[in-house]
GUDREN-693282 format. One line per 10 residues: number of its first residue (from 1); their letters; for each residue x, y, z of C-alpha. Coordinates in nm, 3 decimals, padded with zeros to 5 digits. Layout:
NUM = A = X,Y,Z | ...
END
This chain:
1 = MQPSTVVVLD = -04.690,00.791,-00.737 | -04.384,01.010,-00.667 | -04.186,00.932,-00.348 | -04.251,01.205,-00.092 | -03.930,01.153,00.108 | -03.585,01.005,00.057 | -03.436,00.780,00.324 | -03.055,00.786,00.328 | -02.908,00.463,00.468 | -02.532,00.429,00.508
11 = NGGGLIKAGL = -02.521,00.058,00.581 | -02.181,-00.004,00.736 | -02.053,-00.330,00.878 | -02.018,-00.171,01.220 | -02.273,00.113,01.229 | -02.587,00.200,01.036 | -02.643,00.573,00.981 | -03.003,00.648,00.878 | -03.204,00.965,00.825 | -03.393,01.174,00.574
21 = GGEMDPTAII = -03.232,01.336,00.270 | -03.156,01.707,00.299 | -03.081,01.699,00.671 | -02.737,01.769,00.817 | -02.721,01.472,01.055 | -02.878,01.126,01.055 | -03.179,01.055,01.276 | -03.031,00.731,01.410 | -02.684,00.579,01.440 | -02.695,00.220,01.565
31 = PNCLYRPLSS = -02.470,-00.087,01.557 | -02.551,-00.308,01.258 | -02.611,-00.618,01.469 | -02.832,-00.795,01.719 | -02.691,-00.878,02.060 | -02.784,-01.112,02.340 | -02.666,-01.013,02.690 | -02.602,-01.285,02.946 | -02.916,-01.171,03.128 | -03.143,-01.232,02.824
41 = KKWLHPSTTT = -03.261,-01.535,02.629 | -03.367,-01.324,02.329 | -03.168,-01.140,02.066 | -03.215,-00.765,02.121 | -03.206,-00.467,01.886 | -02.972,-00.178,01.967 | -03.168,00.128,02.078 | -03.252,00.377,01.800 | -03.291,00.668,02.045 | -03.029,00.908,02.171
51 = AAVSDPIDLT = -03.084,00.758,02.516 | -02.868,00.466,02.403 | -02.571,00.632,02.575 | -02.731,00.582,02.915 | -02.870,00.241,02.821 | -02.868,00.034,03.141 | -02.832,-00.299,02.957 | -02.512,-00.475,03.060 | -02.332,-00.585,02.743 | -02.057,-00.774,02.927
61 = SAAVRRPIDR = -01.986,-01.098,02.736 | -02.288,-01.032,02.510 | -02.314,-01.253,02.202 | -02.330,-01.066,01.867 | -02.489,-01.150,01.531 | -02.397,-00.938,01.230 | -02.558,-00.948,00.882 | -02.237,-00.822,00.719 | -01.906,-01.008,00.706 | -01.585,-00.873,00.551
71 = GYLINPDLQR = -01.790,-00.581,00.423 | -02.054,-00.778,00.234 | -02.411,-00.879,00.312 | -02.423,-01.248,00.405 | -02.752,-01.268,00.598 | -03.034,-01.076,00.422 | -03.297,-01.203,00.670 | -03.108,-01.060,00.965 | -03.048,-00.734,00.776 | -03.421,-00.706,00.698
81 = DIWAHLLSSL = -03.501,-00.750,01.066 | -03.257,-00.472,01.166 | -03.373,-00.235,00.889 | -03.742,-00.290,00.968 | -03.678,-00.206,01.335 | -03.479,00.103,01.236 | -03.734,00.229,00.982 | -04.015,00.204,01.236 | -03.838,00.478,01.432 | -03.795,00.699,01.121
91 = FHRPNTGPAH = -04.158,00.704,01.004 | -04.399,00.853,01.254 | -04.651,01.052,01.048 | -04.940,00.898,00.850 | -04.887,00.848,00.476 | -04.516,00.803,00.534 | -04.326,00.480,00.512 | -04.127,00.279,00.259 | -04.418,00.270,00.009 | -04.408,00.653,-00.009
101 = SALLLTEPLF = -04.029,00.688,00.001 | -03.718,00.643,-00.210 | -03.409,00.483,-00.059 | -03.050,00.596,-00.113 | -02.837,00.302,00.000 | -02.460,00.270,00.025 | -02.301,-00.052,-00.097 | -01.932,-00.151,-00.080 | -01.723,-00.163,-00.396 | -01.705,-00.493,-00.585
111 = ALPSIQRATD = -02.028,-00.639,-00.442 | -02.113,-00.968,-00.618 | -02.424,-00.982,-00.841 | -02.584,-01.236,-00.603 | -02.544,-00.988,-00.314 | -02.686,-00.709,-00.529 | -02.990,-00.921,-00.615 | -03.046,-01.004,-00.248 | -03.025,-00.634,-00.162 | -03.275,-00.537,-00.433
121 = ELVFEDLGFA = -03.519,-00.804,-00.315 | -03.484,-00.676,00.039 | -03.554,-00.315,-00.063 | -03.839,-00.367,-00.311 | -04.006,-00.693,-00.213 | -03.959,-00.721,00.162 | -03.962,-00.355,00.269 | -04.163,-00.219,-00.027 | -03.972,00.101,-00.109 | -04.104,00.301,-00.404
131 = ALYVADSPSL = -03.759,00.371,-00.556 | -03.391,00.291,-00.500 | -03.055,00.445,-00.574 | -02.736,00.259,-00.480 | -02.418,00.460,-00.425 | -02.067,00.372,-00.310 | -01.899,00.535,-00.012 | -01.601,00.704,-00.190 | -01.820,00.906,-00.432 | -02.043,01.030,-00.146
141 = AHLYEASRRP = -01.745,01.123,00.074 | -01.598,01.316,-00.221 | -01.930,01.490,-00.289 | -01.961,01.608,00.071 | -01.600,01.730,00.092 | -01.626,01.913,-00.243 | -01.945,02.087,-00.129 | -01.786,02.193,00.202 | -01.486,02.351,00.027 | -01.609,02.488,-00.307
151 = MGLASKAQCS = -01.274,02.661,-00.364 | -01.071,02.351,-00.276 | -00.891,02.126,-00.522 | -01.139,01.837,-00.486 | -01.418,02.071,-00.597 | -01.231,02.258,-00.871 | -01.066,01.952,-01.028 | -01.365,01.723,-00.951 | -01.108,01.468,-00.847 | -00.989,01.316,-00.517
161 = LVVDCGFSFT = -00.853,01.000,-00.362 | -01.085,00.874,-00.087 | -00.932,00.654,00.184 | -01.225,00.479,00.351 | -01.103,00.300,00.661 | -01.409,00.145,00.822 | -01.521,-00.157,01.021 | -01.454,-00.439,00.774 | -01.189,-00.315,00.532 | -00.989,-00.020,00.403
171 = HAAPVFQNFT = -01.028,00.112,00.047 | -00.815,00.363,-00.141 | -01.042,00.471,-00.426 | -00.987,00.751,-00.681 | -01.300,00.954,-00.758 | -01.330,01.153,-01.083 | -01.633,01.372,-01.162 | -01.830,01.207,-00.881 | -01.770,00.854,-01.014 | -01.545,00.607,-00.835
181 = LNYAAKRIDL = -01.282,00.461,-01.067 | -01.337,00.096,-00.977 | -01.045,-00.029,-01.184 | -00.805,00.174,-00.970 | -00.956,00.108,-00.625 | -00.735,-00.095,-00.391 | -00.846,-00.282,-00.079 | -00.680,-00.390,00.246 | -00.867,-00.657,00.443 | -00.822,-00.466,00.766
191 = GGKALTNYLK = -01.065,-00.246,00.953 | -01.197,-00.167,01.298 | -01.317,-00.523,01.360 | -00.970,-00.673,01.299 | -00.809,-00.408,01.520 | -01.050,-00.484,01.807 | -00.982,-00.858,01.770 | -00.606,-00.796,01.782 | -00.646,-00.583,02.095 | -00.851,-00.864,02.255
201 = ELVSYRSVNV = -00.570,-01.111,02.187 | -00.299,-00.885,02.329 | -00.490,-00.804,02.649 | -00.604,-01.164,02.698 | -00.247,-01.290,02.664 | -00.100,-01.034,02.904 | -00.370,-00.951,03.159 | -00.733,-01.063,03.165 | -00.933,-01.290,02.933 | -01.146,-01.048,02.728
211 = MDETFVMDDV = -01.200,-01.261,02.414 | -01.580,-01.243,02.461 | -01.591,-00.870,02.540 | -01.651,-00.719,02.195 | -01.831,-00.402,02.308 | -01.593,-00.339,02.598 | -01.280,-00.375,02.383 | -01.430,-00.150,02.115 | -01.456,00.114,02.387 | -01.096,00.053,02.500
221 = KEKLCFVSLD = -00.971,00.089,02.142 | -01.164,00.410,02.076 | -01.059,00.579,02.402 | -00.698,00.472,02.443 | -00.538,00.372,02.112 | -00.341,00.616,01.898 | -00.110,00.609,01.596 | 00.262,00.625,01.673 | 00.482,00.868,01.482 | 00.798,00.681,01.589
231 = VSRDLQIARK = 00.737,00.315,01.679 | 01.090,00.231,01.797 | 01.095,00.534,02.031 | 00.752,00.452,02.172 | 00.852,00.090,02.231 | 01.146,00.215,02.440 | 00.911,00.432,02.648 | 00.669,00.141,02.694 | 00.946,-00.069,02.852 | 01.022,00.186,03.127
241 = PGKENLLRCT = 00.916,00.101,03.485 | 00.661,00.278,03.702 | 00.582,00.646,03.645 | 00.856,00.672,03.385 | 00.628,00.481,03.151 | 00.422,00.764,03.006 | 00.214,00.522,02.803 | 00.072,00.314,03.087 | -00.292,00.371,03.170 | -00.560,00.164,03.339
251 = YVLPDGVTHT = -00.901,00.058,03.212 | -01.168,-00.058,03.458 | -01.395,-00.337,03.337 | -01.770,-00.330,03.405 | -01.869,-00.526,03.715 | -02.245,-00.543,03.648 | -02.324,-00.395,03.990 | -02.184,-00.044,04.041 | -02.123,00.019,03.669 | -02.239,-00.167,03.357
261 = RGFVKDPDEA = -01.990,00.008,03.128 | -01.611,00.010,03.138 | -01.419,00.334,03.183 | -01.067,00.478,03.183 | -00.947,00.496,03.544 | -00.755,00.822,03.504 | -00.832,01.012,03.180 | -00.549,01.261,03.246 | -00.301,00.974,03.277 | -00.426,00.835,02.944
271 = QRYLSLTDGD = -00.373,01.171,02.769 | -00.040,01.276,02.918 | 00.179,01.112,02.653 | -00.019,01.259,02.364 | -00.027,01.606,02.520 | 00.350,01.600,02.581 | 00.444,01.487,02.231 | 00.192,01.672,02.015 | 00.413,01.980,01.994 | 00.750,01.809,01.957
281 = GDQTANLGSD = 00.802,01.437,01.914 | 01.140,01.442,02.093 | 01.022,01.595,02.420 | 00.978,01.250,02.573 | 01.349,01.179,02.589 | 01.402,01.313,02.941 | 01.048,01.297,03.080 | 00.956,01.091,03.380 | 01.311,01.021,03.504 | 01.248,01.204,03.831
291 = HPHVTEKLED = 00.946,00.993,03.924 | 01.048,00.628,03.958 | 00.752,00.521,04.177 | 00.799,00.157,04.089 | 00.680,00.017,04.422 | 00.351,00.203,04.397 | 00.293,00.051,04.055 | 00.375,-00.296,04.181 | 00.113,-00.258,04.452 | -00.137,-00.148,04.191
301 = RKKTDLTKNE = -00.055,-00.456,03.986 | -00.111,-00.686,04.283 | -00.448,-00.522,04.337 | -00.529,-00.569,03.970 | -00.434,-00.937,03.979 | -00.653,-00.999,04.281 | -00.970,-00.831,04.159 | -00.931,-00.904,03.785 | -01.152,-00.601,03.735 | -00.902,-00.372,03.563
311 = FDLTNERFLV = -00.597,-00.399,03.341 | -00.307,-00.183,03.226 | -00.230,-00.093,02.867 | 00.114,00.017,02.744 | 00.245,-00.061,02.395 | -00.092,-00.212,02.292 | -00.214,00.145,02.258 | -00.009,00.207,01.943 | 00.066,-00.148,01.824 | -00.302,-00.208,01.739
321 = PEMIFHPADL = -00.347,00.083,01.490 | 00.002,00.001,01.357 | -00.160,-00.294,01.173 | -00.310,-00.055,00.917 | 00.032,00.080,00.820 | 00.233,-00.245,00.842 | 00.009,-00.554,00.821 | 00.311,-00.762,00.716 | 00.447,-00.732,01.073 | 00.164,-00.963,01.179
331 = GMNQAGLAEC = 00.229,-01.208,00.898 | -00.051,-01.074,00.675 | 00.017,-01.078,00.303 | -00.120,-00.726,00.256 | 00.028,-00.392,00.153 | 00.033,-00.111,00.409 | -00.194,00.189,00.366 | 00.068,00.418,00.209 | 00.167,00.156,-00.049 | -00.202,00.086,-00.116
341 = IVRAVNSCHP = -00.258,00.456,-00.196 | 00.041,00.466,-00.433 | -00.088,00.158,-00.618 | -00.433,00.316,-00.652 | -00.288,00.640,-00.791 | -00.055,00.457,-01.031 | -00.356,00.271,-01.174 | -00.494,00.604,-01.300 | -00.390,00.822,-01.594 | -00.059,01.005,-01.523
351 = YLHPLLYESI = -00.233,01.344,-01.564 | -00.438,01.265,-01.252 | -00.145,01.168,-01.026 | -00.056,01.515,-00.889 | -00.425,01.597,-00.835 | -00.492,01.275,-00.645 | -00.193,01.311,-00.412 | -00.297,01.667,-00.333 | -00.659,01.579,-00.250 | -00.654,01.271,-00.025
361 = ILTGGSTLFP = -00.972,01.250,00.187 | -00.986,01.034,00.501 | -01.322,00.890,00.600 | -01.444,00.599,00.814 | -01.432,00.546,01.190 | -01.084,00.389,01.195 | -00.930,00.720,01.082 | -01.030,00.874,01.418 | -00.715,00.750,01.593 | -00.506,01.051,01.707
371 = RFARRLEKEL = -00.223,01.136,01.461 | -00.360,00.910,01.185 | -00.321,01.176,00.911 | 00.027,01.284,01.028 | 00.157,00.927,01.026 | 00.005,00.858,00.683 | 00.172,01.167,00.537 | 00.503,01.063,00.693 | 00.476,00.716,00.535 | 00.350,00.845,00.201
381 = RPLVPDDYRV = 00.597,01.127,00.138 | 00.902,00.906,00.054 | 00.691,00.702,-00.193 | 00.564,01.004,-00.390 | 00.771,01.194,-00.652 | 00.938,01.501,-00.500 | 00.764,01.748,-00.732 | 00.415,01.636,-00.617 | 00.246,01.788,-00.316 | 00.086,01.552,-00.062
391 = KITAQEDPIL = -00.216,01.695,00.115 | -00.436,01.481,00.342 | -00.775,01.608,00.460 | -00.947,01.437,00.751 | -01.324,01.481,00.744 | -01.474,01.678,01.033 | -01.671,01.368,01.131 | -01.537,01.063,00.945 | -01.824,00.843,01.065 | -02.090,01.073,00.918
401 = GVWRGGSLLA = -01.909,01.204,00.608 | -02.052,00.941,00.370 | -02.405,00.980,00.508 | -02.390,01.359,00.467 | -02.278,01.316,00.106 | -02.579,01.090,00.054 | -02.807,01.348,00.215 | -02.675,01.613,-00.026 | -02.728,01.387,-00.327 | -03.079,01.292,-00.212
411 = SSPDFEAMCV = -03.179,01.658,-00.197 | -03.045,01.742,-00.544 | -03.298,01.806,-00.826 | -03.147,01.525,-01.038 | -03.191,01.255,-00.777 | -03.538,01.138,-00.881 | -03.423,01.068,-01.238 | -03.128,00.863,-01.107 | -03.345,00.621,-00.911 | -03.486,00.286,-01.019
421 = TKAEYEELGS = -03.859,00.261,-00.940 | -04.033,-00.047,-00.808 | -04.225,-00.080,-01.138 | -03.898,-00.080,-01.337 | -03.751,-00.340,-01.104 | -04.055,-00.566,-01.144 | -04.047,-00.527,-01.522 | -03.674,-00.544,-01.596 | -03.525,-00.731,-01.299 | -03.228,-00.655,-01.082
431 = ARCRQRFFH = -02.945,-00.686,-01.334 | -03.093,-00.442,-01.590 | -03.175,-00.189,-01.320 | -02.825,-00.204,-01.175 | -02.675,-00.085,-01.504 | -02.810,00.259,-01.424 | -02.580,00.293,-01.121 | -02.257,00.254,-01.327 | -02.082,00.019,-01.086
END
């Protein structure tokens, strides 16, 4: 029996993106976890509907269980539970379901054979899919970008360097003719999860204990953090008092009564530094000197200390994303992102070097920080030979780029022949079937 539909599942450590092949956007985007709010005794599934934004559940101090750690599947039973809940929202019509569908699944580079076997068992034996194709994120991100710009270098040369900066890790992986060159891929053990944890530590040390507030601090990071183009200059600005400090902004914590979600107290205040420096990085030199309202700020701080319901952020806003570029500053024995890219390129044939530097693609949620691409180019340029061009392309939606590449592949006429069927899996086993995926 031929599969009637293809389910595309981009199974990230932070978010699952799921939908049907051939569509532009996924049907559901949910956190890849179960959570237990303080008000509940049971582990709950994240909502699979778009109403999740207005979800009244208070996630303050909620406990979290994740099936993926450091990018790899460590709890197949928990993952099966999450997938089964998600798939029930995808299949509504009769004669649809895993038994009538193929699955295109993303898997991180360098997954161990034991993890691959556990994944295959989950897909074929537990969920009962009719066919499976396993892809890696870099090749799908390249496929989507090449299809969007058919006259671009990534499409013409069939070659790009994909920087996937996600929840669990960051990979710099060269892609050639839609295949990821595994031998040249380089990894940094830093992603969105590590950045959120670092932000928790900084805020807990300086203001309020937020070590248990995973969802709240994710929101703080996404709304207020940015990449600095000049760290020493920004540190000077962060030390200024009162209104002279263009970086200071306030985040209000949820109180469980009037609001169950945190929010930025003054969004304009949070954006003023970025809006002033986007045109010219040196404009900040003489800004704010006419407004030394220090006493007003001190009163605000007293209020903050009394209620413990809000806190100020200053240099945390750019020191957290700084980890990706200089992990050694925190004592981590890891290369920064620019050096990681150079090592990945140097692992390839010299003929590919100029092509790779000129077609760098950024994907993954952690590349959404303002000025990420500009800072990366600034760090990369001195490390690259002068006669090579450096061109960095940020995907229009870095969170969905990989899923959209999977949707394109799933709707191609060759896809059916690329899949492993359930009958082949039962006859040949996991290891033999995996040889078809070339990684």
